[in-house]
C-alpha positions as CSV (number, residue, x, y, z in Angstrom):
1,V,41.2,62.4,-33.9
2,G,39.5,60.5,-36.6
3,D,38.4,63.6,-38.3
4,L,41.8,65.0,-38.5
5,D,43.3,62.1,-39.5
6,A,40.5,61.6,-42.4
7,L,41.8,65.5,-43.3
8,F,45.4,64.5,-43.4
9,T,44.9,61.3,-45.2
10,A,43.1,63.5,-48.1
11,L,46.0,66.0,-47.7
12,G,48.7,63.3,-48.2
13,L,50.4,64.5,-45.0
14,R,52.9,62.8,-42.4
15,E,52.7,65.2,-39.6
16,E,54.5,66.0,-36.8
17,S,52.3,67.1,-34.0
18,F,53.1,69.9,-31.3
19,A,50.9,71.0,-28.4
20,V,50.1,74.0,-26.4
21,G,47.8,73.3,-23.5
22,A,46.5,70.2,-21.5
23,L,43.5,69.4,-23.9
24,S,46.1,69.9,-27.0
25,R,48.3,67.4,-25.5
26,V,45.7,64.8,-25.2
27,V,44.6,65.3,-28.7
28,A,47.9,65.3,-30.0
29,T,49.0,62.1,-28.1
30,E,45.6,60.3,-29.3
31,L,46.7,61.0,-32.9
32,A,50.1,59.7,-32.6
33,S,48.8,56.4,-31.2
34,Y,45.6,56.1,-33.4
35,A,46.4,53.1,-35.6
36,P,44.9,54.4,-38.9
37,A,47.2,57.3,-38.4
38,R,50.3,55.3,-37.9
39,N,49.6,53.3,-41.4
40,R,49.2,56.9,-43.1
41,R,52.3,58.1,-41.8
42,R,54.0,55.3,-43.2
43,M,52.7,55.7,-46.7
44,A,52.6,59.7,-46.8
45,T,55.1,61.8,-48.5
46,T,54.4,65.1,-47.6
47,K,55.7,66.2,-44.2
48,A,54.0,68.8,-42.3
49,S,54.4,70.3,-38.7
50,V,51.0,70.5,-36.8
51,V,50.3,72.5,-33.7
52,F,47.5,72.2,-31.3
53,V,46.6,75.1,-29.4
54,D,43.9,75.3,-26.7
55,R,41.5,77.9,-27.1
56,T,40.3,78.2,-23.2
57,L,42.1,81.3,-22.8
58,D,39.7,82.9,-25.5
59,L,37.2,83.1,-22.5
60,A,39.5,85.7,-20.8
61,G,38.3,88.2,-23.4
62,A,34.7,87.7,-22.7
63,V,34.8,87.5,-19.1
64,G,37.6,90.1,-18.6
65,H,37.6,93.3,-16.8
66,H,38.4,96.1,-19.2
67,G,39.9,98.1,-16.8
68,D,39.6,101.9,-17.2
69,S,35.9,102.6,-17.0
70,L,34.7,104.3,-13.9
71,A,31.3,102.7,-13.9
72,E,32.7,99.4,-14.0
73,K,34.9,100.3,-10.6
74,I,31.8,101.6,-9.1
75,L,29.5,99.0,-9.7
76,S,32.6,96.3,-8.6
77,V,33.7,98.2,-5.5
78,L,30.6,99.5,-3.5
79,P,28.1,97.3,-1.7
80,K,24.9,96.2,-3.7
81,L,21.7,98.0,-3.0
82,P,19.5,95.6,-1.1
83,G,16.9,93.9,-3.5
84,H,18.7,95.1,-6.6
85,K,21.5,93.4,-9.0
86,T,22.6,96.5,-10.8
87,D,22.9,99.4,-8.7
88,V,24.9,100.1,-5.2
89,M,24.7,101.6,-2.2
90,V,26.2,105.1,-1.7
91,N,27.0,106.2,1.8
92,M,25.4,109.7,2.4
93,V,26.8,110.4,5.7
94,E,29.1,113.0,4.4
95,L,26.2,115.2,3.2
96,T,25.1,115.4,7.0
97,A,26.1,116.8,10.0
98,L,26.7,113.1,11.9
99,K,30.0,112.1,12.9
100,T,30.9,108.4,12.2
101,T,33.7,106.4,11.3
102,D,31.4,103.4,10.5
103,E,31.6,103.0,6.5
104,T,28.5,100.7,6.8
105,C,26.4,103.3,8.6
106,N,22.7,102.7,8.2
107,I,21.3,105.3,10.0
108,I,21.0,107.3,6.8
109,A,19.1,105.8,3.7
110,P,21.7,104.9,0.9
111,G,22.0,106.7,-2.3
112,C,22.3,104.9,-5.6
113,L,23.4,105.4,-9.0
114,A,20.1,105.3,-10.9
115,Q,19.0,109.2,-11.1
116,P,16.3,109.0,-14.2
117,N,14.9,112.6,-13.1
118,D,18.4,114.5,-12.9
119,P,19.6,115.5,-16.2
120,A,23.1,116.3,-14.9
121,A,23.6,113.0,-13.2
122,K,22.2,111.3,-16.1
123,A,25.1,112.9,-18.4
124,L,27.7,112.4,-15.7
125,W,26.7,108.6,-15.5
126,E,27.1,108.4,-19.3
127,S,30.8,109.7,-18.7
128,F,31.5,107.3,-16.3
129,M,30.5,104.4,-18.7
130,N,32.2,106.0,-21.9
131,L,35.4,107.9,-20.7
132,K,38.4,106.8,-19.2
133,Q,38.7,107.1,-15.8
134,K,40.8,110.2,-15.5
135,E,38.4,112.2,-17.9
136,A,35.4,110.8,-16.2
137,V,36.8,112.3,-12.8
138,M,37.4,115.5,-14.3
139,E,33.8,115.5,-15.7
140,A,32.3,114.9,-12.2
141,R,34.6,118.0,-10.7
142,R,33.2,120.2,-13.8
143,H,29.6,119.1,-13.1
144,L,30.0,119.7,-9.2
145,V,31.5,123.1,-10.0
146,E,28.9,124.2,-12.5
147,A,25.9,122.9,-9.7
148,A,27.7,125.1,-6.9
149,S,27.9,128.2,-9.1
150,R,24.4,128.2,-10.0
151,E,23.7,127.8,-6.3
152,N,26.0,130.8,-5.6
153,L,28.2,128.6,-3.2
154,P,31.7,129.8,-2.6
155,I,33.5,127.2,-4.6
156,K,37.1,127.9,-6.0
157,M,37.9,125.8,-9.4
158,S,41.3,124.3,-9.3
159,M,43.2,122.6,-12.4
160,G,45.2,119.7,-12.6
161,R,44.7,116.2,-11.2
162,V,41.4,115.4,-9.4
163,T,41.6,114.0,-6.2
164,P,38.9,112.2,-3.6
165,E,39.8,114.9,-1.3
166,Q,39.1,117.9,-3.4
167,L,35.6,116.3,-4.5
168,S,34.9,115.8,-1.1
169,S,35.8,119.4,0.0
170,Y,33.6,120.5,-3.0
171,I,30.6,118.4,-1.7
172,Q,30.9,119.9,1.7
173,L,29.8,123.2,0.3
174,F,26.4,121.9,-0.2
175,R,25.9,120.2,3.1
176,N,24.5,123.0,4.9
177,N,22.1,124.5,2.1
178,L,19.0,122.3,1.9
179,K,17.9,124.1,-1.3
180,A,21.2,123.0,-3.3
181,L,21.0,119.7,-1.6
182,E,17.4,119.2,-3.2
183,N,18.4,120.6,-6.5
184,H,21.4,118.4,-7.0
185,C,20.8,115.3,-5.1
186,G,21.2,113.1,-7.9
187,L,24.5,114.7,-8.9
188,L,25.8,114.4,-5.5
189,Q,25.0,110.9,-5.2
190,L,27.2,109.9,-8.2
191,V,30.1,112.3,-7.1
192,L,29.9,110.6,-3.6
193,A,30.1,106.9,-5.1
194,T,33.1,108.4,-7.1
195,V,35.1,109.3,-3.8
196,Q,33.9,106.2,-2.2
197,T,35.3,104.0,-5.2
198,L,38.6,105.8,-5.3
199,K,39.2,105.7,-1.7
200,H,38.4,102.1,-1.4
201,P,41.0,99.8,-0.4
202,Q,39.8,97.2,-3.3
203,T,40.8,100.2,-6.0
204,S,44.6,99.3,-5.8
205,K,43.9,95.6,-5.5
206,W,41.5,96.1,-8.9
207,D,44.3,97.8,-10.5
208,N,47.0,95.2,-9.8
209,F,44.5,92.7,-10.9
210,L,44.2,94.4,-14.1
211,A,47.9,94.6,-14.6
212,F,47.9,90.8,-14.3
213,E,44.9,90.0,-16.6
214,R,46.5,92.3,-19.2
215,L,49.6,90.0,-19.1
216,L,47.5,87.1,-18.8
217,L,45.7,88.1,-22.2
218,Q,49.0,88.6,-24.0
């Protein structure tokens, strides 16, 4: 308040203060009752309106969720891989003959996102980070179809919107072919992570949250 008063004195201002936000209101109130400022306002000839605005909401940009990245959703929705901060557990039961409705089934070792030895999986993960969700999901389908074609699996490429059910049906083709499973295990883990994220109940809540956050930022 003292620094502001010194500035306004140098400019010869008689200000009228407005405040947006709790902290701004405190500053404006202190300035209004500050004795040197009252004396200045009696003597100054130039009128000015001063608006104090809290900048707290600037933090929303830095800590916000920017929404349409499939990688961000996967990392936020799926459970963390034990002992890791930046990787998740991918349920691999779908690639087995086990019948279980338990989503936290821990009989099978979980899959994960880090696939340094699989070029196709690494390329797909780059897509998850850099493309919009719709495009990233289409990339997942394309990689899956190419892998199935190389293994001579009976896959039928369909056009249009990609659904989790469609990806699951493609994954099922690899289930009984151990050689194909071994060759494309990394890719299958990433596609399974996609399916499980898109089906997860938190995903719809996430979309609602993002819509609210965009309104808040505006």
